[in-house]
C-alpha positions as CSV (number, residue, x, y, z in Angstrom):
1,M,97.0,117.1,117.4
2,P,97.4,114.0,119.6
3,T,98.6,114.7,123.1
4,L,100.7,112.7,125.6
5,Y,99.7,114.0,129.1
6,I,102.1,113.5,132.0
7,V,99.7,113.3,134.9
8,A,100.7,113.4,138.6
9,T,98.7,111.2,140.8
10,P,98.4,110.9,144.7
11,I,101.5,109.7,146.6
12,G,99.1,108.3,149.2
13,N,95.9,110.1,150.0
14,L,93.5,109.6,147.1
15,E,92.1,113.1,147.6
16,D,95.4,114.6,146.6
17,I,94.5,114.9,142.9
18,S,93.5,117.9,140.8
19,M,90.1,118.3,139.1
20,R,92.0,118.7,135.9
21,A,93.8,115.4,136.3
22,I,90.5,113.6,136.9
23,R,89.1,115.2,133.7
24,I,92.1,114.3,131.6
25,L,92.1,110.7,132.9
26,S,88.4,110.5,132.0
27,E,88.9,112.0,128.5
28,V,92.0,110.3,127.1
29,D,91.9,107.1,125.0
30,F,94.3,105.2,127.3
31,V,96.0,105.6,130.6
32,L,99.6,104.3,130.6
33,C,100.4,102.7,134.0
34,E,103.4,101.6,136.0
35,D,101.1,99.0,137.6
36,T,97.6,98.7,136.1
37,R,96.2,97.3,139.4
38,V,97.4,100.3,141.4
39,T,96.1,102.8,138.8
40,R,92.8,100.9,138.5
41,N,92.2,101.5,142.2
42,L,92.5,105.3,141.6
43,L,90.4,105.2,138.5
44,N,87.6,103.2,140.2
45,H,87.6,105.6,143.1
46,Y,86.7,108.4,140.8
47,K,84.5,106.3,138.5
48,I,86.8,106.6,135.6
49,E,86.4,103.8,133.0
50,T,89.3,104.6,130.6
51,G,91.3,101.6,129.5
52,T,94.8,101.0,130.8
53,I,98.0,99.9,129.3
54,S,101.0,98.7,131.2
55,Y,104.2,100.7,130.8
56,H,107.0,100.5,133.4
57,Q,110.8,100.2,133.8
58,H,111.0,96.8,132.3
59,S,109.0,97.6,129.2
60,N,111.0,96.9,126.1
61,E,111.4,98.9,122.8
62,H,108.5,97.0,121.3
63,K,106.2,98.4,124.0
64,V,107.5,102.0,123.4
65,E,106.9,101.5,119.6
66,E,103.3,100.3,120.4
67,L,102.6,103.5,122.4
68,L,104.2,105.7,119.7
69,N,102.0,104.1,117.1
70,L,98.9,104.9,119.2
71,L,100.0,108.6,119.1
72,D,100.6,108.3,115.4
73,Q,97.0,107.1,115.0
74,G,95.8,110.3,116.8
75,K,95.1,108.7,120.2
76,N,95.5,110.8,123.3
77,L,97.4,109.1,126.1
78,A,97.9,109.9,129.8
79,L,101.1,108.6,131.5
80,V,100.9,108.0,135.2
81,T,103.1,106.4,137.8
82,D,102.0,104.4,140.8
83,A,102.4,107.5,142.9
84,G,103.6,111.1,142.3
85,T,104.9,112.7,139.1
86,P,106.0,110.6,136.2
87,G,109.6,110.9,135.1
88,I,110.9,111.3,138.6
89,S,112.8,108.1,139.4
90,D,110.8,106.1,136.9
91,P,111.0,105.5,133.1
92,G,108.4,108.2,132.1
93,G,111.1,110.5,130.8
94,K,112.2,107.8,128.2
95,L,108.7,107.8,126.7
96,V,108.6,111.5,126.5
97,A,112.0,111.7,124.9
98,A,110.9,109.0,122.3
99,A,107.7,110.9,121.5
100,I,109.6,114.1,121.0
101,E,112.3,112.4,118.8
102,R,109.7,110.7,116.6
103,F,107.1,113.4,116.2
104,G,108.7,116.7,117.1
105,D,105.9,119.4,117.2
106,D,103.4,117.0,115.6
107,V,102.5,115.6,119.0
108,K,101.8,117.7,122.1
109,V,103.4,116.7,125.4
110,E,101.6,118.4,128.3
111,S,102.1,118.3,132.0
112,V,99.2,117.9,134.4
113,P,101.2,118.8,137.6
114,G,100.5,117.6,141.1
115,P,101.9,115.5,144.0
116,S,105.6,114.8,144.3
117,A,107.3,113.2,147.3
118,V,110.4,115.4,146.8
119,T,108.5,118.7,147.2
120,A,106.1,117.3,149.8
121,A,109.0,116.3,152.0
122,L,110.9,119.5,151.5
123,S,107.9,121.6,152.3
124,I,107.7,120.2,155.8
125,S,111.4,119.7,156.5
126,G,112.2,123.1,157.9
127,I,115.3,123.1,155.8
128,A,116.0,126.0,153.5
129,A,115.3,124.7,150.0
130,D,115.7,127.6,147.7
131,K,118.4,125.4,146.2
132,F,118.6,121.6,146.6
133,V,119.9,118.4,144.9
134,F,117.7,115.4,144.1
135,L,119.6,112.2,143.7
136,G,116.8,109.6,143.5
137,F,117.5,106.1,144.9
138,P,121.0,105.1,146.0
139,P,122.6,102.3,144.1
140,H,122.1,98.9,145.8
141,K,125.8,97.8,145.6
142,K,128.3,99.2,143.1
143,G,128.9,102.9,143.6
144,R,126.9,103.1,146.8
145,Q,129.8,104.5,148.9
146,T,130.6,107.1,146.2
147,F,127.0,108.1,146.1
148,I,126.8,108.7,149.9
149,K,130.1,110.7,149.8
150,K,128.5,113.0,147.2
151,I,125.6,113.6,149.6
152,I,128.0,114.5,152.4
153,E,130.1,116.7,150.2
154,S,127.2,118.5,148.5
155,E,127.1,122.3,148.9
156,Y,123.3,122.2,148.9
157,P,120.6,120.1,150.8
158,V,120.2,116.7,149.2
159,V,117.0,114.7,148.8
160,V,117.0,110.9,148.2
161,Y,114.5,108.1,148.1
162,E,115.1,104.9,150.0
163,S,113.1,101.6,150.3
164,K,112.0,99.9,153.5
165,H,114.5,97.2,152.8
166,R,117.6,99.5,153.0
167,I,116.6,102.5,155.0
168,I,118.5,101.5,158.1
169,K,121.5,100.4,156.1
170,F,121.5,103.8,154.3
171,L,121.3,105.9,157.4
172,E,124.0,103.9,159.1
173,E,126.3,104.2,156.1
174,L,125.6,107.9,156.1
175,Q,126.4,108.1,159.8
176,E,129.6,106.1,159.3
177,L,131.0,108.3,156.5
178,S,130.0,111.5,158.1
179,N,132.1,110.6,161.2
180,K,135.2,110.4,159.1
181,T,137.5,113.3,158.8
182,A,137.4,115.7,155.9
183,E,140.9,114.7,155.0
184,E,139.9,111.1,154.6
185,L,137.1,112.1,152.2
186,I,139.1,114.5,150.1
187,P,140.8,113.3,146.9
188,E,144.5,113.6,147.1
189,E,144.7,115.5,143.8
190,E,145.6,119.2,144.6
191,E,143.1,120.6,142.1
192,M,140.2,118.8,143.9
193,V,140.8,120.2,147.3
194,G,139.0,123.5,146.7
195,K,135.8,121.7,145.7
196,F,135.2,120.4,149.2
197,R,133.1,123.0,151.0
198,G,134.7,124.6,154.0
199,Y,137.9,122.5,153.9
200,K,141.3,124.1,154.0
201,K,144.2,121.8,153.3
202,N,146.1,121.5,156.6
203,K,147.8,118.3,157.4
204,T,147.8,119.0,161.1
205,E,144.1,119.6,161.3
206,E,141.2,117.1,161.1
207,K,137.7,118.5,160.6
208,K,134.7,116.4,161.4
209,I,131.8,116.4,158.9
210,N,128.8,116.8,161.1
211,L,125.4,116.2,159.6
212,T,123.1,118.1,161.9
213,S,120.0,118.7,159.8
214,I,118.5,115.3,158.9
215,V,114.8,114.8,158.1
216,V,113.4,111.4,157.3
217,C,109.8,111.2,156.0
218,R,107.9,108.0,155.9
219,E,104.6,107.2,154.1
220,L,103.9,110.9,153.2
221,S,100.2,111.7,153.0
222,K,99.2,108.2,154.2
223,M,97.5,107.1,157.4
224,F,100.8,106.3,159.2
225,E,102.8,109.3,157.9
226,T,105.8,109.9,160.2
227,V,108.5,112.5,160.2
228,Y,111.8,112.0,162.0
229,R,114.0,115.0,162.8
230,G,117.3,115.5,164.7
231,D,120.6,113.8,164.6
232,L,121.3,110.5,162.9
233,D,121.8,108.6,166.1
234,N,118.3,109.4,167.4
235,I,116.6,108.9,164.0
236,I,118.2,105.5,163.6
237,E,117.3,104.5,167.1
238,K,113.6,105.5,166.7
239,I,113.2,103.7,163.4
240,K,114.9,100.5,164.7
241,A,112.7,100.6,167.8
242,S,109.6,99.6,165.8
243,D,109.2,97.1,163.0
244,N,106.2,99.2,161.7
245,D,108.5,102.3,161.4
246,Q,110.6,100.3,159.0
247,K,107.7,99.8,156.5
248,G,106.7,102.0,153.7
249,E,108.4,104.5,151.4
250,F,111.0,106.9,152.7
251,V,112.3,110.3,151.6
252,V,115.6,111.5,153.3
253,I,116.7,115.1,153.3
254,V,120.2,115.9,154.3
255,G,120.5,119.6,155.2
256,K,123.5,121.8,155.0
């Protein structure tokens, strides 16, 4: 039975890969890559000569059909992303869904677990994470304010990704909205009032929404890994103080 392996790869440090992942990447017929150049660096590091095929968020239906045909021919494929676990904030889930829809139980879809920026950040955050919400990347424009309100109003800790181009903007927007009163953020509809954690409808009372447990992780597992903790004012000030601190990939955890 042909197998589609979903293989987690390092989010930075190339040593963060399992022996099983190395074996699978060596044995499959093709490795499906978000960026073949990035994956080739990893494969070369471990002297893996398996051929690569590009598959990313801009791949069209023809590309998906091509990959499904390979499975139909009995080929074993390994899907990887540039960093971390496929299917988390990337199009890997679409390929998995297409394979299941086309072949059902005639093709095996198997996880080869490993690194994930979400769990890596939570593990060092110091924030209780027996329950949490992962929201991926904030929208660039439309729906961005609504997205941030959802973070503030969440009953559980929230984890989001943000790019170097928008990390300061995101933190400042989070700060601005968190300083508004609860009454300003609550929908006027009576039935929605009870959904806001800790808010009691009282027209004479204004409650501040204080975000006191913020952790920002930059470049996890890489040479310049940095973790910022504390209140938003201090975190924003520290990141703004150095251009280098505004480079890389960011994971933001908003505690509750």
